[in-house]
TIBA-14301 format. One record per atom (N, C-alpha, C, CB): x, y, z. Coordinates in steps of 0.2 Angstrom, whole numbers, plus 5000, padded with zeros to 4 digits. Glycine has a CB too. Example, Ala and Ser with C-alpha at 12.3 -4.5 7.8 and 13.67 -1.06 7.14 Angstrom:
2
506649725039;506249785039;506649845039;505749785045;506449895035;506849955036;506450005039;507049975029;
END
This chain:
655
500449945000;500050005000;500450065000;499550005006;500350114995;500750174995;500550225001;500650204988;501050245004;500950295010;500950365007;501450285016;500350395008;500350465005;500750515009;499550485005;500950565006;501350625009;500950655015;501550675004;500250645015;499850685021;499950645027;499150685018;500350585027;500350555034;500650595039;500850495033;501150645037;501450685042;501450755040;502150665044;501650805044;501650875042;502250895039;501350915047;502750845038;503450875036;503450915030;503850805036;502950905025;503050935019;502651005019;502850895013;502251015024;501851075024;502251135025;501351065030;502151195022;502551255023;502651275030;502151305019;502151275034;502251295041;502751255045;501551295045;502751195043;503251145046;503951165044;503051075045;504051175038;504651195035;504951265038;504651205027;504451305039;504651375042;504851365049;504051415042;504551315053;504851305060;505551275059;504351255063;505651225055;506351195054;506851255052;506351145049;506651295048;507151345046;507251395052;506851395040;506751405056;506951445062;507451415066;506251455066;507351345067;507851305071;508551315068;507651235071;508551305061;509251315058;509551375060;509151305051;509251435059;509551495059;509651515067;509051555056;509251485071;509351505078;509951465081;508751485082;510151415078;510751375080;511351385076;510551305081;511351435071;511851435066;512551445069;511751495062;512651465075;513351465078;513651405079;513351505085;513251345080;513551285081;512951235079;513751275089;513051205073;512551165070;512551095073;512651155063;513051075078;513151015081;512550995085;513751005085;512150945084;511550925088;511650925095;511250865085;511250945099;511250945106;510750905110;511151025109;510950875115;510450835119;509850875121;510750795125;509250845121;508750875124;508750885131;508050845122;508350925134;508350935141;508050885146;508051005143;507750835143;507450785147;507950745151;507050735143;507750715156;508250685161;508450615159;508050685168;507950575155;508050505154;508150495147;507450465157;508550445145;508950405149;509550445152;509350355144;509750425158;510150465162;510850475159;510250435169;511150415156;511850425154;511850445147;512150355155;512350485145;512550495138;513150465135;512550575137;513450425139;514050395137;513850315135;514650395142;513950305129;513750235126;514350205123;513150235121;514550145125;515050105122;514750065116;515450055127;515150075110;514850035104;514849965105;515350055098;514349925103;514349855103;514649825097;513649835103;514549855091;514949845085;515549895085;514549845078;516149885083;516649935083;516549995079;517249905081;515949995075;515850055071;515050075071;515950045064;514750045077;514050065078;513850065085;513550015074;513450115087;513250115094;512550075095;513150185096;512250055090;511650025090;511549955094;511350005083;511049955099;510949895103;510549845100;510649915110;510749825094;510249775090;510149715093;510549765083;510549695098;510449625102;509749625105;511049615106;509549685107;508949695111;508349725108;509049725118;508549775103;508049805099;508349825092;507749865103;507949805087;508249825080;507749845075;508649755078;507949885070;507549905065;507349845060;507849965061;506749835059;506549785054;506349815048;505949745057;505949875048;505749905042;505849985043;505049885040;506150015039;506250095039;505750125034;506950115039;505350175036;505050215031;505250285032;504250215032;505450315026;505750385026;505250425023;506450385022;505150485026;504750545023;505250605022;504150565027;505450625016;505950675015;505750725010;506650635013;505950785012;505850845008;506550865006;505450905011;506750865000;507450884997;507450954995;507650834992;507750994999;507751074998;508451094995;507551105005;508451114989;509151134986;509351204988;509051124978;508851244990;508951314991;509451314997;508351354992;509351275002;509751275008;510151215009;509351295014;510151175004;510451105004;510351065010;511251125003;509751055011;509551015017;508950965016;509251065023;509050915019;508450865018;508150865025;508750795017;507450885025;507050875031;506650815031;506450935031;506750775036;506550705036;506250675042;507050665034;505850625041;505650585047;505850515045;504850585048;506150485050;506350415049;505950365054;507150405051;505450335051;505050295055;505250215055;504250295052;505550205061;505850135062;505250085065;506450145067;505150035061;504749975064;505249935067;504349945058;505149915074;505649885078;505449815080;505849925084;505949775081;505849705084;506149715091;506249645080;505749715096;505949735103;505849675107;505449795106;506449665111;506449605115;506349625123;507149575115;506049685124;505849705130;506349755133;505949645135;506749795129;507149845132;506749905133;507749855127;507049955136;506750025138;507150075134;506750035145;507750055131;508150105127;508250085120;508750125131;508150125115;508350105108;508850155106;507750105103;509450125103;510050165102;510150165094;510650145105;510150225091;510250235084;510950275083;509750275081;511250265077;511850305075;511650365072;512350265071;511950425074;511850485070;512450525070;511250535073;512550565065;513150605064;513050675061;513750565060;513050725065;512950795062;512250805060;513450805057;511750765063;511050775061;510750825067;510750715061;510250865065;509850905070;509250865071;509750975067;509150845077;508550805079;508050855082;508750755084;507450855079;506950895081;506550865087;506450915076;506350805086;505950765091;505950695089;505250795092;505750655094;505650585093;504950565096;506250545097;504550525092;503950505095;503950425094;503350535091;503450395098;503350325098;502650315095;503350295105;502550255092;501850235089;501750245082;501350285092;501350205079;501250195072;500750245069;501050135070;500150255072;499650305070;499550355075;498950265069;499550345081;499450395087;500150405090;498950375092;500450455088;501150465090;501150505097;501550505085;501650475101;501750505108;502450525108;501550465113;502650595110;503250615110;503650585116;503350695111;504250565115;504650535120;505350565121;504850455118;505650545126;506350585128;506850545124;506450575136;507450585123;508050555120;508650595122;507950555112;509250565121;509850595123;510350585117;510150575130;510650635115;511250625111;511850625115;511250685105;512250565114;512850555118;513450595116;512950485118;513950575118;514650605117;514750595109;515150575121;515050655106;515150655099;515850625098;515150725096;515950575093;516550545091;516650565084;516550465092;517250595083;517350615076;517350565070;518050645076;517350505072;517250455067;516550425067;517750395068;516350405073;515750365074;515150415074;515750325080;515250475076;514650515077;514350515084;514050505072;513750505085;513450505092;512950455092;513150575093;512850425098;512250375099;511650415101;512450325105;511150405098;510450435099;510050385104;510050455093;510050395110;509750345115;508950375116;510050345121;508550335114;507850345114;507450305119;507450335107;507050345124;506650305129;506050275126;506450355134;506050205127;505450165124;505250125130;505650125118;504650085129;504450035134;504549965131;503750055136;504449925135;504549855132;504149825127;504449805138;503549865125;503149845120;503149895114;502449855122;503649945114;503749985108;503949955102;504250045110;503649965097;503849935090;503849985085;503349885088;503650055086;503750105081;504150165084;503150125078;504650185082;505050245084;505150295078;505750225087;504950355079;504950405073;505350465075;504150425072;505850475071;506350525072;506350575067;507150495072;506150635070;506050695065;506750735066;505450745068;507050745060;507750775059;507850815053;508250715059;508350845053;508650875046;509350865046;508450955046;509650865040;510350865039;510650935040;510450835031;511250935041;511650995042;512151005036;511951005049;512551065036;513051075031;513651025033;513251145031;513650995038;514250945040;514050875038;514350945047;513550865034;513350795032;513950775027;512650795028;514150705029;514650685025;514450635019;515150635029;513850615019;513650565014;513350605008;513050525017;513050665008;512750695003;513150744999;512150735006;513150744993;513550784988;513050834985;513950754983;512950894987;512550944984;512950974978;512250994989;512750974972;513050994966;512751054963;513250944961;513151114962;512851164959;512751144951;513351234960;512351184947;512251164940;512951164936;511851214937;513451204938;514051204934;514451144935;514451264936;514251104940;514651034941;514250974938;514751024948;513750994934;513350944930;513450944923;512650944932;513250894919;513350894912;512950944909;513150824909;512350954911;511851004908;511951074910;511150984909;512251094916;512451154918;511851194920;512851194913;511251164920;510651204921;510251194928;510151184915;510351124930;510051104936;510551084941;509451054935;510351084948;510751064953;510650984953;510551094960;511150954957;511050874957;511250864965;511650844952;510950804967;511150774973;511250704973;510550794979;511750674976;511750604977;512050584984;512150574971;511950524986;512150504993;512750454991;511650474997;513150444996;513650384996;513750365004;514350414993;513450305005;513350285012;513850245015;512750255013;514250205010;514750155012;515350195015;514850105007;515650175020;515450125025;514950145030;516050095028;515150195034;514650215039;514450295039;515050215046;514350315032;514050385031;513350395031;514350405025;512950335030;512250345030;511950375036;511950275030;512250365042;512050405048;512050475048;512450375054;512450505043;512450575042;511950605038;513150595039;511450565035;510850595032;510250555034;510950585025;510350505038;509750465041;509950435047;509450405036;509450445053;509650415059;509450335058;509150445065;510050295059;509950225058;510350185063;510250205051;510250125063;510650075067;511150055062;510250015070;511750085062;512250085057;512750025057;512550145056;512449965058;512949905057;512749865051;512949865064;513149835047;512949795042;512649735044;513549785037;512749715050;512449655053;511749655054;512749635060;511449715053;510649715054;510449735047;510449765059;510049685044;509749695037;509049725038;509749635033;508849765034;508149795035;507849805028;508149865038;507149805027;506849825022;506649905022;506149785020;506549935017;506350005018;505950035012;507050055018;505550085014;505150125009;505250195010;504350105010;505050235005;505150315006;504650345002;505950325004;504450405004;504150455001;504550515000;503450475004;504750544994;505250594994;504950644989;505850564990;505050714992;504750774988;505350804986;504350814993;505350824979;505950854976;505650914971;506450814972;506050964969;505851014964;505550974958;506351054962;505051004955;504650964950;505050954944;503951004948;505550994942;505950984936;506450934937;506251054934;506550904943;507050854944;506650784946;507450874950;507050724945;506850664946;507250634952;506850614940;506850594956;507250564962;507250484960;506850574969;507850454962;507850384961;508250354968;508250364955;508050294969;508450264975;508650194974;507950274981;508950164979;509050094978;508450054980;509750074983;507950054976;507350024977;506950024970;506950064982;506250014970;505850024964;505950094962;505150004966;505950104956;506150174953;505650194948;506850184951;505550264947;505150294942;505550294935;504950364943;505150294930;505450304923;505450374920;505250254918;504950414923;504750474920;504650524926;504150474916;504750594925;504650644929;503850644932;504750714926;503850654939;503150664942;503050734942;503150634949;502350754940;502250824939;502250864946;501550824936;502150824951;502150854958;502850854961;501650824962;503250814958;503950804961;503850764967;504250874964;503450714968;503350674973;503450594971;502650674976;503850564974;504050494972;504050444978;504750494970;503750384977;503750334982;504150274980;502950314982;504550244985;504950194984;504850134988;505750224985;505050074986;504950014990;505549974989;504349974988;505949954994;506449904994;506149844998;507149924996;505949794995;505649734999;506149685001;505049704995;506749684998;507249635000;507649675006;507649614994;507849635011;508149665017;508949675015;508149615023;509149735016;509849755015;510149795021;509849805009;510749795021;511149835026;511049915025;511849815027;511049955030;510850025029;511350065025;510750055035;511950035024;512450075020;512250075012;513150045021;511750025011;511550025004;510850065002;511349955002;510650105007;510150155006;510450205002;509750175013;510150224996;510450274992;509950314988;510950244987;510150374987;509650424984;510050474979;509350474989;509750484973;510050534968;509450574966;510350494963;509550634965;509050684963;509350734957;508750724968;509050734951;509350774946;508950774940;510050754945;509150804935;508850804928;509050744925;509150874924;508650694925;508750624923;508350604918;508750574929;508650554913;508250524909;508350444909;508350544901;507950404907;507950334907;507950304900;507450304912;508350254899;508350214893;508250134895;508950224889;507750104892;507650034893;508249994889;506950004892;508549944892;508949904888;508649834887;509649884892;508149814892;507649764891;507149764896;508049684891;506749714897;506149724902;506349734909;505749664901;506949714911;507149724918;507849754919;507049664922;508049794914;508749824914;508749884910;509249764911;509149934913;509150004910;509650054913;508450034910;509650114910;510150164912;509850224913;510650164906;510050264918;509850334920;510450374919;509550344927;510350434916;510950484916;510650554914;511450464910;511050604914;510750664912;510650664905;511350724914;510250714902;510050704895;510650714891;509550764894;511150754892;511650764888;512150694887;512150814891;512050654892;512450594892;512050524891;512850584898;511450534891;511050464891;511150424885;510350484891;511250454879;511350404873;512050374873;511350454867;512550414875;513250384876;513250324881;513750434877;512850344887;512850294892;512550224890;512550324899;511950234887;511550174885;511950134880;510850204882;512350164876;512750134871;513350094874;513050184866;513650134879;514150094883;513950034886;514450154888;513350034889;513149984894;512649944890;512850014900;512549944884;512049904880;512149824881;512149914873;512649804884;512749734885;512549714892;513449714884;512249754896;512049744903;511649674903;511749804906;511149674899;510649614899;511049554898;510149624894;511549544894;511949484893;512349474899;512349494886;512649524901;513049524907;512649494913;513349584909;512049514914;511649494919;511449414919;511049534920;511249394912;511149324911;511749284912;510849314904;512349304910;512949274911;513049254919;513549304908;512949304923;513049304930;512549254933;513049374934;511949254931;511449204933;511649134932;510749224930;511949124926;512049054924;512649034928;512349054916;513049074930;513649054934;513549044941;514249104933;513049094944;513049094952;512349094954;513349154954;511849084950;511149074953;510749134951;511149064960;510149124952;509649174950;509749244953;508949154952;509649294949;509649364952;509049384956;509749414946;509149404962;508649404967;508349474968;508949384974;508549524964;508349594965;507849624960;508949634965;507549574956;507049594951;507349644945;506449634954;507449704947;507749754942;508449764943;507349814942;508849774937;509549794937;509649854933;510049744936;509749914936;509849974932;510550004934;509250024933;510750054930;511350094932;511250164931;511950074927;511450204936;511350274935;512150304934;511050314941;512250344929;512850374928;512850444932;513150384921;513250454937;513150514941;513650574938;513350504948;513650634941;514150684939;514850664941;513950744942;515350704939;516050684939;516350684946;516450734936;515950714951;516250714958;516150644962;515850764962;515750604959;515650534962;516250504964;515150494958;516450484970;517050464972;517350394971;517150474980;516850354968;517050284966;516950274959;516750234971;517250214957;517050194950;516350174949;517550134948;516150134955;515450114955;515250104962;515250054951;514650104964;514350084970;513750034969;514150144975;513749984973;513349924971;512649934974;513649864974;512349994975;511650004978;511149954974;511450074977;510849914978;510449864975;509849894970;510049814980;509749864965;509349884959;509549944955;508649894962;510049984958;510250044955;510950054956;509850104957;511450024952;512150034953;512250114951;512549994948;512650144956;512950214955;513550204951;512950254961;513650244945;514250234941;514550304940;514150204935;515250304939;515650364938;515650374930;516350354941;515650434928;515650444921;516350434918;515450524920;516850424922;517450404918;517450334915;518050404924;516850294916;516750234913;516550234906;516250184917;516350294904;516050304897;516650324893;515550364897;516950274889;517450284885;517350284878;518050234887;516750254876;516550254869;516750184866;516850304865;517150144870;517450084867;517250024872;518150084865;516850034877;516649984882;517249954885;516249934878;517849984885;518449954888;518449954896;519049994886;518049994899;518049994906;517349964909;518150064909;517049924905;516349894908;516449844913;515949874902;517149824914;517249774919;517049804926;517949754919;517049864927;516849904933;516049884934;516949974933;515649884929;514949874930;514849794931;514549894923;515349754928;515249684930;515449674937;515849644925;515849714940;516049714947;515449734951;516649754949;515049784949;514549804953;513949754952;514249874951;513849734947;513349684946;513449614950;513249664938;514149604950;514349544954;514149554962;515049534954;514049614964;513849624971;513149604972;513949704972;512749594967;512049574968;512049504971;511749564961;512649464971;512749404975;513149414981;513049354970;513749444980;514249454985;514249524988;514949434983;514049534994;513949594997;513249614998;514349654993;512849614993;512149634994;511749574996;511849664987;511849514993;511449454995;511749425001;511449404989;512449415001;512749395007;513249445009;513149325005;513149475015;513549535017;513949525023;512949585019;514549555023;515049555029;514649575035;515649595027;514749545040;514449555047;514649625049;514549505052;515349635049;515549705051;516149715046;515849705058;516449775047;516949795042;517649765042;517049875042;517749725048;518349685048;518349625043;518449655055;517749615041;517649555036;517449585029;517049515038;517749645028;517549675021;517749635015;517949745021;518249595016;518549555010;517949505008;519149515012;517549485012;516949445010;516549475005;516549415016;516449535005;516049575000;516549584994;515949645003;517149604994;517449624989;517949574985;517949684990;518149524989;518549474986;518149424982;518949434992;517549414985;517049374981;516849414974;516449354985;516749474975;516549514969;517049524964;516349584972;517649534966;518149534960;518249464957;518849554963;518249414961;518249344958;517649334953;518149294963;517049354955;516449344951;516549394944;515849364954;516749454945;516849494940;517349464935;517149564942;517849434937;518349404932;518049344928;518949374936;517549314932;517249254929;516749284923;516849214934;516349334925;515949364920;516249384914;515549424923;516849424915;517249444909;517549394905;517749494912;517749334909;517949274905;517449254900;518249224910;516849244903;516249224899;516149264893;515649214903;516149334894;515949384889;516549394884;515749444892;517149404887;517649424882;518249374881;518049484886;518249314885;518749264884;519249264889;519049274877;519549214890;520049204896;520649254895;520249134896;520849264889;521449304888;521349374891;521549314880;520749404889;520549474892;520449474899;519949504889;520149414902;520049414909;520649404913;519549354911;521149374910;521849364913;522149434913;522249314909;522149474908;522449534908;522149584913;522349564901;521449574914;521149614919;521449594926;520449614919;521449534927;521749504934;522449524935;521649424934;522849524930;523549544931;523649614932;523949524924;523249654929;523249734931;523149744938;522749774926;522549704940;522349714948;522949684952;521749674949;523249624950;523749594954;524349644955;524049534951;524549684949;525049734950;524949784955;525149764943;524249804955;524049854960;524049824967;523349874959;523949764968;523949734974;524649724977;523649664974;525149704973;525849704975;526149774977;526249674969;525949824973;526149894975;525849914981;525949934969;525249904982;524949924988;525149884994;524149924988;525249824994;525449784999;526149805002;525449714998;526549824997;527249854999;527149915003;527649864993;526749955001;526650015005;526350005012;526150065002;525849955012;525549945019;526049905023;524949895018;526449865021;526849825025;527449865028;527249775021;527549925024;528049975027;527750025031;528450005021;527150025032;526750075036;526650055043;526150095032;526150095046;525950085053;525550025054;525650145055;525249995049;524849945050;524949885045;524049965050;525549855046;525649795041;525149745042;526349775043;524849735048;524349685049;523749695044;524049685056;523649755040;523149765036;523249725029;523149835034;523749685029;523849645023;523549575024;524549635021;523249565030;522749505031;522149515028;522749495039;521749465027;521049475024;520649485030;520849405021;520649455036;520249465042;520649525045;520249405046;520249585046;520549645049;520349655056;520349705044;520649705059;520549725066;520549805065;520949695071;519949835064;519849905063;519549945069;519449915057;519549915075;519249945080;519650015082;519349905087;519250065082;519550135083;519850165077;520150125088;519750135071;519950165065;519350165060;520550115062;519450205055;518950215050;518950145046;519150275045;518350125044;518250065039;518550075033;517450055038;518650145031;518950155024;519750125024;518950235023;520050125030;520650095031;520750025028;520950095038;520149995028;520149925026;519949915018;519749885030;519849975015;519549965008;520149975003;519050025007;520649925004;521249925000;521149864995;521849915004;521649864991;521649804986;521749734989;522249814981;521949734996;522049674999;521349645000;522249685007;520849675002;520149645002;519949624995;519649695005;520049664990;519849654983;520149604980;519849724979;520849614979;521249564975;521549504978;521749614972;521849514985;522049464988;521449414990;522349484995;520849444991;520249404992;520149364986;519749444994;520149394980;519949364974;520449304972;519949414968;521149324974;521649274972;521649214977;522349304972;521349224983;521249164988;520749124984;520949194994;520149144982;519649104979;519949074972;519049154977;520349114968;520649084962;521049024964;521049134958;521449034969;521848974972;521448914974;522349004977;520948934978;520448874980;520248844974;519948904984;519948884969;519648854963;520148804959;519448904958;520748824959;521348784955;521448724959;521948824955;521348724966;521548664970;520948614970;521648684977;520348634970;519748594970;519448574963;519248614975;519648614958;519348614952;518748664951;519148544950;518648694945;518148744944;517448714945;518248764937;517348654942;516648624943;516448614950;516648554939;516848594954;516748584961;516648654965;517248544965;517048694963;517048764966;516448794964;517648804964;516148794958;515548824956;514948794960;515448814949;514948734961;514448704965;514448734972;514448624965;515048734975;515148764982;514848834982;515848764984;515048874977;514848944977;514048954977;515148984971;513748914972;513048924972;512748904978;512848874966;512948854982;512748834988;512848884993;513048764990;513448914993;513548974998;513049034997;514248994997;512949054991;512449104990;511749084991;512549134983;511649024990;510949004992;510848995000;510848934989;511248975003;511148955010;511249025015;511648905013;511649075012;511749135016;511349195013;512449145017;510949175008;510549235005;510249275010;510049205000;510249345009;509949395013;510149385021;509249395013;510849365022;511049365028;511749395029;511149285031;512049405035;512749435036;513149375038;512749495040;513749375037;514249325038;514949345040;514249275032;515249315045;515949325047;516449285043;516049325054;517049305044;517649265041;517649195044;518249295042;517549195050;517549125054;516949085052;517449135061;516349115050;515849075048;515949045041;515149115048;516249085037;516449065030;516949005030;516749125026;517449015035;517948965035;517648895037;518548985041;517248895042;516848835044;516448805038;516448855050;516148845035;515748825029;516148795024;515248885026;516748825022;517148805017;517448735019;517748855016;517648725025;517948665027;517348605027;518148665034;516748625030;516248575030;515948555023;515748595035;515848605019;515548595013;515948575007;515048645011;516648595007;517048585001;517648545003;517248654999;518148575007;518748545008;518748475012;519248595012;518348465017;518348405021;518048345017;517948415027;517448365014;517148305010;517648285004;516548325007;518048325001;518548314996;519148284998;518648364991;519248285005;519848265009;520448305006;520048195007;520348375005;520848415003;521148465009;520648464997;521848465009;522148505014;522348575010;522748475017;522148625014;522248695011;522448745016;521648715007;522948785015;523148835020;522748895021;523848855018;522048875023;521548925023;521748975029;520848895025;521948955034;522149005040;522649055038;522348965046;523149025034;523749075032;523449125027;524249035028;522949105023;522649155018;522249205022;522249125013;521849185027;521349225030;521649275036;520849185033;522149245040;522349275046;523049295046;522149225052;523449285041;524149305041;524349355036;524649245040;524849395037;525049445033;525349425026;525549495036;525249465021;525649445015;525249395010;526249425016;525549375005;525349325000;525649255001;525449354993;525249205003;525549135003;525849114997;524949085005;526349074998;526749044992;526349014987;527249004994;525748984989;525348944984;524848984980;524948884987;524949054980;524549094977;524549084969;524649174978;523949074966;523949054959;524249114955;523249044957;524649084950;525049134945;524649134939;525749114945;524549194936;524249204930;524749234925;523649254930;524749214919;525249244914;524849264908;525749184912;525149314904;524849334898;525349344893;524449404900;525249314887;525649324881;525649394878;525449264876;525049424879;524949484876;525349534880;524249504876;525349524887;525749574891;526549554890;525649564899;526749494889;527449484887;527649524881;527549404886;527149524876;527349564870;527449634871;526749554864;526949664876;527049734878;527649744881;526449754882;527949694885;528549704888;529149714883;528749654893;529049684877;529549694872;529549764869;529449644866;528949794869;528949864867;529249904872;528249884865;529149894878;529549934883;530249924883;529249904890;530449864882;531249854881;531549894875;531349774880;531149894870;531349934864;531450014866;530849934858;530950034870;530950104872;531550114877;530350124876;531750064881;532250074886;532950074882;532250014891;532950034876;533550034872;533650094868;533549964868;533150134868;533250204864;532950194857;533950224864;532550134856;532350124849;531650164848;532150054848;531450184842;530850214840;530350164839;530950264834;529850154843;529350104842;528850114837;529050084849;528850174834;528450194829;528650184822;528250274830;529250154822;529550124816;529650054817;530250164814;529850024811;529849944811;530449924815;529949914804;530349884820;530949844824;530849774823;530949874831;531349734824;531249664823;531649634830;531649634817;531249594833;531449554839;531249484838;531049584845;531849444838;531749374836;531449354830;531449334842;531549404825;531249394818;530549414818;531249324816;530249444823;529549464823;529549544823;529249444830;529149574818;529149644817;528649674823;528849664810;528949724826;528649764831;528549834829;528949754838;527949864829;527849934827;527249954829;527949944819;527250014833;526650044835;526350094830;526650084842;525750084827;525550124822;524950174825;525250084816;524650154830;524150204833;523950174840;523450204828;523650224843;523450204850;522850144850;523150264854;522550144845;521950094844;522250024843;521550104839;522950014842;523249954841;523149904847;523949964839;523149934853;523149894859;522549914863;523749904863;522249874867;521749884872;521949924878;521349824874;521549954882;521649994888;522149954892;521050014892;522049894894;522449854899;523149844896;522149784900;523249834890;523949834887;524249894888;523849814879;523949954886;524250014887;524450034895;523850074884;523950004899;524150014906;524749974908;523549994911;524849914905;525449874907;526049904904;525349804904;525949934898;526549974895;526750034899;526349994888;526350074901;526550134905;526850114911;525950184906;526550064915;526750044921;527450014921;526249994925;527649984915;528249954915;528849994913;528249894910;528650064911;529150104909;529550124915;528850174906;530250124915;530650134921;530750214922;531350104920;530850224928;530850294930;531450334928;530850304938;531950294926;532650314923;532650344916;533150264924;532050334913;532050354906;532150434905;531350334903;532550454900;532650524899;531950564898;533050534893;531950624901;531350664900;531050664893;531450734903;531550674888;531350684881;530950624879;531950694877;531150564881;530750504879;530050504881;531050444882;529850524887;529150534889;528850584884;529150554896;529150644882;528850694878;528750664871;529350754878;529250624869;529150594862;528550554862;529850564860;528550504867;527950464867;527250494867;528050414873;527250554871;526650584872;526450624865;526650634878;526950644862;526850684856;526550644851;527550714853;526650574851;526350524846;525750504848;526850474844;525650484855;525150444858;524650484861;525350394862;524850554863;524350594866;524050564872;523850624861;524350524876;524050494882;523750544887;524650454886;524050604888;523850654892;523150674891;524350714893;522950674885;522250694882;521850644879;522350754877;521950584880;521650524876;520950514878;522050464878;520650544884;519950534886;519850474890;519550534880;520350424890;520250364894;520550384901;520550304891;520150384906;520350404913;520950364916;519850414918;520850294915;521350244917;522050264914;521150174916;522050274908;522650284904;522950354906;522550274897;522550404906;522750464908;523050474915;522250524907;522750434920;522950434927;523650404927;522550394931;523750344924;524450314924;524950354921;524350244920;524750384915;525250434912;525450494916;524950454905;524950524920;525150574924;525650554930;524550604927;525450494932;525850464938;526650454936;525650404940;526750434930;527350424927;527750484926;527350374921;527350534923;527650594921;527850644927;527250634916;527450634932;527650674939;528350644941;527150654944;528450584941;529150554942;529650574937;529150474943;529450584931;529950604926;530050674926;529750584919;529650714929;529750784929;529550824923;530450804931;529050784920;528850814913;528250864915;528550754909;528350924916;527850974917;527450994912;528251034920;527550964906;527150984900;526450954901;527450954893;526450904905;525750864906;525350904911;525850794907;525650944915;525350974921;524651014919;525851024925;524651054914;524051084912;523451034911;524051134906;523550984908;523050934907;522950894913;523250884902;523450884917;523250854924;522850894928;523950834927;522950954928;522551004932;521851004930;522851074932;521751004923;521050994921;520750924923;521050994913;521150874923;520850804925;520650814932;521450754924;521150834937;520950844944;520350884945;521650864948;520350934941;519750984942;519050954941;519851044938;519050904936;518450874934;518250814937;518450864926;518750764938;518650704940;518750694948;519150654937;518250674951;518250664958;518350594961;517650694961;518450544956;518550474958;519150464962;518550434952;519050444968;519650444973;520150394971;519350414980;520050344967;520550294964;521050334960;520250244960;520850394957;521350424953;521650484957;521050454947;521150524961;521350584964;521850574970;520750614967;521750524974;522150504979;522850494978;521950454983;523050444973;523750434971;524050494968;523750374967;523750524964;524050584961;524250634966;523550614956;523850654971;524050704976;524550674980;523450724980;524550604982;525150574985;525750584982;524950504987;525750574975;526350574971;526650644971;526250544964;526150694970;526350764970;526650784977;525750804968;526350754982;526650774989;527350754990;526150744994;527650714986;528350694988;528850744987;528450634983;528750794983;529250844983;528950914985;529550844975;529450954987;529251024989;528851064984;529851064992;529151064978;528951094972;528251074970;529451094966;528151004969;527550984967;527050984973;527650904966;527250984979;526750994984;526451064984;527050984991;526851114983;526651184982;526151194976;527251234981;526351164971;525851164965;525151134967;526151124959;525251074970;524651034972;524151074977;524750964975;524551104982;524151144987;523851204984;524651164993;524151234979;523951294976;523251284972;524451334972;523351234968;522751214964;522151184968;522951174958;522351144973;521851104977;521351154980;522151064982;521651214982;521151264985;520651284981;521551324988;520751284974;520251304969;519751254967;520551334963;519951184968;519551134966;519251084971;519951084961;519451104977;519251054983;518451044983;519451084989;518151104982;517351094983;517051054977;517051164983;517451034972;517150994967;517150924969;517651004961;517450904975;517450834977;516950814982;518150824979;516750754982;516350734987;516750724994;516050664986;516450725000;516750725006;517250665006;516250715012;517150605003;517550555004;518250565001;517250495000;518250594995;518850614991;519150674995;518750634984;518750724996;519050784999;519350775006;518450835001;519050735010;519350715017;520050675016;518850665021;520050635011;520750595009;521250645007;520550545004;521150695003;521650735000;521850785005;521350774994;521350815009;521450855015;522050825019;520850875019;521950765021;522450725025;523150725022;522250655027;523150705015;523750705011;524150765011;523650675004;523850815010;524150885009;524250925016;523850925004;523950895021;523850935027;523550995026;524550945031;523050995022;522651055020;522151085025;522351045013;522151145026;521651175031;521351225027;522051205037;520651215025;520251265022;520151325025;519551235020;520251385022;520051445025;519351455026;520351505020;519251485032;518551495034;518251555030;518451515042;517751555026;517451605022;517251665027;516951585018;517351725024;517051785028;516351775029;517251845024;516151785036;515451785037;515251725040;515051815032;515651665039;515351605041;515551595048;515651545037;515251545052;515351535059;515651465060;514651535063;
END
């Protein structure tokens, strides 16, 4: 049953006026304050999950209904979060909030009664526990709130930062623990919930969520959403903008701004085939619809696996489908991560390691083993490089699959260790037991743990009981899961095409002109155009170029290949990284344009880290970052602030 907007007064003008009064009267300090009621008596709450205060062992959200008014004028969401709870008899319900302004809390489904609440001590990482007084029979808790300008999940974009330049845009990014900054939730992935929402937006804009979605504009700007499958709250997602939709088949399609929709639909036209391939390999797709929305450039990730609606970065739109493996990755999350979820962020590899493995299998089916192997080798290069950095850093234990992130940001665990070491663990298992046996095991795993959360220890037990022990196979599982580094039995992948690329690199090192005919072992080697090799081959070529090459060599290569302006973000990024080391300042104007436009953290973070290595480059980076910082989502902005030790200037008149 569709819940009408008239259920509450949140969208009525007089109510919005009251909320605005609250905002302006508290502008000196937008941090929410505890109310003046005396109960609950304590405001200090120890987290039960290392990244959540929620007391889900005694009371937990079963279903969440959201009523939200999205106001672009003051970049605020005014909302009510209506939590339907499973209550085991407690008198306090604890929610996670961060930088939210709480107006009031009520109990009851139809006849609401105001109750007392306390906002506990603020933690810069976790936010605050919102402790609400309930009784042993309470099953509905309604939290009236508004977002503030300190919200970390929402990115409010001015028209100039969109493709059309006419309308503003809004999107959320909740993973790992940012959802609490725009919705009061019990913010642990171990609690899966269903949700629904009624959302009011300006009439010229469309709202979409990780739920059932509209295909056309609503004349009143009012949208209703349902997510009937239980998900962890980090997967609740919202986007609002000037959007169009293109069907790719009856249950698959693409959203994007009008200026990009045709290119996006063409780039992702193989989504239906990709989805059927995944189903053949790993079982039925459980989410009914699979759509992709291409967001503006500030989106901090390549993709985000919000169920039913993958959020994608526009850097994937290359015109040649060379980066669609990212979409294969996000689709793979429909099984690993969304269907079977890590219980907490220490077990993050269970989401991403499985997903990279499935992504590789999908690409093998679609493009062949040769292409899939090249994709895997590129990822393995990134893993080896990052593991060296981690091993030499403050937390060498982060090269384990099972992490210990208590007191640290979950983002610290979002490295290639979880993604690629996790995938190579599964690849090594597959090689040991045989693909046919491993596929049977995986289908059973996704079937038995569907719509549940799981720990590394539970997976280890399931692996032993359902695969290794019945086959009488000994495997160094504990070494892979709980020890640092890569075990010696890690599967090795080779690529003849990468071996050939290395021959071109060797020619460059020897001072040869690769654009003219060269003969190696009787074989002619000559580069005629950039189209001669696929993206992954060019990445392997650029990465293999030694730092000791003369500066002029880099300039000659770029004069012919124009890597710095090629339009493929992966290639441009790798080329900028190499040229910073080479001291080729000829690419700096293009790199500045790239950093100004692209907010994807995968590219932005390493570039600023590389620039930060020398005093001259640090000065250049710091000077330009001040101008482009506001183009980034909080996730990227917060990362670069830390790299550069950047302290933004307080604008005149701000508090």
